[in-house]
C-alpha positions, -999 to 999 in steps of 0.1 A, spaced: -122 243 -168 -148 235 -195 -153 272 -206 -116 274 -212 -116 243 -233 -145 258 -253 -125 290 -258 -95 270 -270 -116 253 -297 -131 286 -308 -97 302 -316 -87 307 -352 -68 278 -369 -36 299 -373 -34 305 -336 -39 268 -329 -12 259 -354 12 284 -337 4 269 -303 10 233 -315 44 244 -330 54 261 -298 45 230 -276 75 211 -289 97 235 -269 80 226 -236 103 207 -210 97 170 -209 110 141 -188 145 133 -199 148 97 -210 174 73 -194 206 75 -214 238 56 -215 272 72 -206 279 75 -243 247 95 -250 254 117 -219 288 125 -233 273 135 -266 247 157 -250 274 175 -230 290 186 -262 260 200 -280 228 186 -265 204 198 -239 221 206 -205 188 206 -186 193 190 -151 170 162 -140 140 169 -119 142 166 -81 124 132 -77 133 117 -111 147 81 -109 178 76 -130 187 40 -141 172 7 -131 159 2 -95 179 -24 -75 168 -43 -45 192 -44 -15 213 -76 -15 238 -91 9 273 -98 -4 302 -115 13 327 -93 30 355 -115 17 365 -124 -18 341 -147 -36 339 -158 -72 308 -179 -73 277 -189 -53 294 -220 -40 325 -201 -31 304 -176 -11 287 -205 8 320 -221 17 336 -189 26 307 -181 49 311 -214 68 348 -208 71 342 -175 89 331 -150 63 300 -130 72 280 -112 45 282 -75 44 251 -55 37 256 -29 10 223 -11 13 215 26 10 204 39 45 176 58 28 161 26 15 162 7 48 135 10 74 159 -5 101 193 9 109 220 -8 89 243 -15 119 214 -33 136 207 -54 105 244 -62 102 246 -73 138 215 -96 134 230 -111 103 262 -118 120 244 -136 149 226 -158 123 259 -169 107 280 -174 138 256 -191 163 245 -217 159 259 -235 128 232 -239 101 240 -276 100 238 -281 138 203 -296 137 211 -321 110 244 -332 127 225 -336 160 198 -357 144 225 -379 127 243 -385 160 210 -395 177 202 -419 148 236 -435 150 232 -440 188 197 -454 183 209 -478 155 238 -491 177 215 -498 207 188 -510 183 159 -526 201 171 -518 236 166 -481 230 130 -471 233 136 -434 231 164 -408 232 161 -383 261 179 -351 270 182 -334 304 163 -304 290 132 -324 279 101 -321 301 83 -295 321 102 -271 343 94 -291 374 106 -323 358 139 -308 347 144 -292 381 137 -326 398 162 -344 376 189 -318 382 183 -320 420 185 -358 419 217 -356 399 233 -332 424 221 -354 453 238 -385 439 270 -365 431 271 -351 467 268 -385 484 302 -397 497 299 -434 502 314 -450 533 316 -485 545 286 -478 568 265 -472 537 278 -503 518 281 -529 546 246 -542 540 252 -545 503 283 -568 505 276 -601 489 276 -632 510 297 -663 500 266 -681 489 256 -652 466 291 -651 451 291 -688 444 257 -685 427 270 -659 402 301 -678 391 295 -687 358 439 -732 253 468 -730 247 480 -723 211 475 -753 189 448 -769 211 412 -776 198 386 -753 214 350 -743 208 346 -708 192 329 -683 215 313 -667 184 301 -694 161 304 -725 185 325 -744 159 355 -764 169 388 -748 158 426 -749 165 438 -720 185 462 -698 165 477 -663 169 461 -634 152 481 -634 119 474 -671 113 439 -674 129 410 -690 109 380 -667 105 342 -673 109 310 -653 103 292 -643 134 268 -617 150 283 -594 176 248 -586 190 227 -607 213 200 -630 202 165 -620 213 134 -641 221 120 -635 186 151 -653 172 167 -622 157 201 -605 166 203 -570 179 232 -561 157 215 -565 123 180 -578 129 188 -610 110 173 -643 121 192 -672 135 189 -690 102 208 -663 83 245 -658 79 264 -637 104 269 -600 97 306 -597 105 338 -616 98 365 -623 124 389 -649 137 378 -679 158 381 -671 195 373 -689 228 363 -680 263 367 -701 295 352 -696 329 363 -727 348 384 -715 377 407 -746 375 415 -740 339 420 -702 345 443 -709 374 464 -732 353 470 -704 328 476 -677 354 473 -683 391 447 -667 414 458 -648 445 439 -633 473 438 -595 480 464 -587 507 455 -582 544 453 -548 559 486 -534 572 477 -514 603 462 -479 605 487 -465 579 476 -487 551 474 -469 517 444 -489 505 410 -472 500 378 -481 519 357 -481 487 366 -484 450 347 -490 418 365 -512 393 360 -522 356 381 -542 332 383 -544 294 392 -578 279 405 -591 246 407 -625 230 441 -642 231 457 -676 226 452 -680 264 415 -673 262 399 -639 271 425 -618 290 424 -584 307 439 -556 286 429 -526 306 418 -520 342 404 -488 356 397 -479 393 379 -448 408 375 -440 444 343 -434 464 339 -399 450 343 -409 414 379 -397 409 402 -418 388 430 -434 408 442 -461 383 439 -466 346 464 -490 329 467 -510 297 480 -545 304 505 -565 282 499 -602 276 520 -627 294 550 -642 277 539 -668 252 504 -655 250 495 -638 217 465 -616 207 439 -631 184 413 -603 184 412 -569 202 374 -571 205 374 -534 199 336 -529 196 333 -539 233 367 -534 248 377 -501 232 412 -517 228 429 -513 194 464 -519 181 474 -483 188 465 -480 224 476 -516 232 511 -508 219 514 -485 249 509 -514 274 542 -519 292 534 -539 324 520 -575 325 492 -586 348 515 -595 377 529 -559 378 495 -544 376 483 -565 404 510 -550 426 496 -515 417 461 -527 427 474 -540 460 484 -504 469 448 -494 465 429 -526 476 433 -548 506 410 -575 520 388 -549 538 382 -527 507 347 -528 493 348 -532 455 319 -520 434 313 -533 399 289 -547 373 291 -585 368 321 -582 391 329 -620 389 341 -615 353 365 -587 363 379 -606 393 384 -638 372 403 -619 345 424 -602 372 429 -636 389 419 -619 422 401 -635 451 381 -609 471 352 -613 494 340 -577 499 320 -570 468 289 -549 458 275 -558 424 249 -538 405 237 -570 388 224 -581 422 211 -546 433 191 -542 401 179 -578 392 165 -588 359 127 -592 358 132 -629 349 155 -635 377 188 -654 379 208 -661 357 196 -632 335 211 -598 341 205 -563 329 230 -544 308 249 -516 325 239 -490 298 202 -499 303 205 -493 341 224 -460 336 197 -449 312 168 -458 334 180 -448 368 206 -421 361 193 -406 328 227 -410 313 238 -425 280 270 -446 282 287 -470 258 274 -450 229 307 -449 209 295 -477 186 324 -496 169 349 -475 189 341 -495 220 335 -490 257 355 -470 283 363 -487 316 365 -454 333 330 -444 322 317 -478 333 333 -476 367 318 -442 374 284 -454 362 284 -484 386 294 -461 415 265 -437 407 241 -466 405 250 -477 440 247 -441 452 212 -439 436 203 -472 453 215 -459 487 194 -427 484 162 -441 468 159 -478 478 155 -495 512 187 -511 524 189 -549 520 191 -571 551 228 -574 561 243 -609 562 241 -628 595 277 -622 604 271 -584 604 238 -587 624 258 -604 652 282 -574 653 254 -548 654 
């Protein structure tokens, strides 16, 4: 190489000048040109084709564009969430993975799950935690835990669901008369004490009722309310009409008479051996009255669910929706008064039927029913501080069944859901706890 360079420098100047002049005719890399310049060159310019590996124009990275119409970035985002999936417009030669494979993977990302699923799930959990406030220590899920723990919970759930309760199972659980007595706890224009703020007021119907400030949550030991964490010295967090609640059987009987469950009618009686029952109540000018009753059989199947119209002369003051789940819309569907609903209950319940419930004395009082064959989860799962304290049904369902109930917040409770929960708690107790000693009257029969 070096001798050739030396030879080149030793040539005469005329030859070098000729060589320099000739070098302007050597082929060079064609510059990028616009369509206008290409059109001009086709008329009189160089017609030399581009080299084999020459890149023409600016290089572009592969991008995903929506397969549907889109006019802006926001429109593309909305379109995608309404069903559009981006279409990959990429040259196969520039992709290391097959385009159909990449397109399929992209479709999966956009169709399952939703990009906002995690955020929505977290918000729902936060809402549930806020509603239950200090009673909720954690939020669990059936899939949380080791494989053995998940499997054990699933087997326990199946075992409870498979247990078909009979009177033989529940006979030792039936409350004695002494136990039932231990748990026993005005008219429009009459003065009463408000069940919410404890002030005296004149009972008026809903459209004319006087209002007060109150807390819908319970007061804890540290003198704060579970609904808003305010202290007892602060103003209530909610406004509503004055209402009253009565538990004296004599007063309740004067408003609507008590009757006993009917006797058994031979072997062809239509009544069930076991039922679980729950009622939802609202405030009226006649005190707290039942507005919905739900009954499930021993296997958890719904056999009765009815809304109840107030008696003639009794007007609604407050639907108590946060706890009852009753509102003006579903109450408008109530056709039958309590007397008619009691007749429907008599077709399912006789004096030998075992009724399961939670704080069952409240349900029997509002139904004006006298019944002596009861199993109450308040007694089966006593409060650690003993009588008269009692544990909430949702706390029992969470601890022993791993279920979250009554989580609808301001939408209220469901009497069907509560009935099934009490039934499952009794099933759990039969499977996992020693049976209580039967009353003396059953020992004599054994």
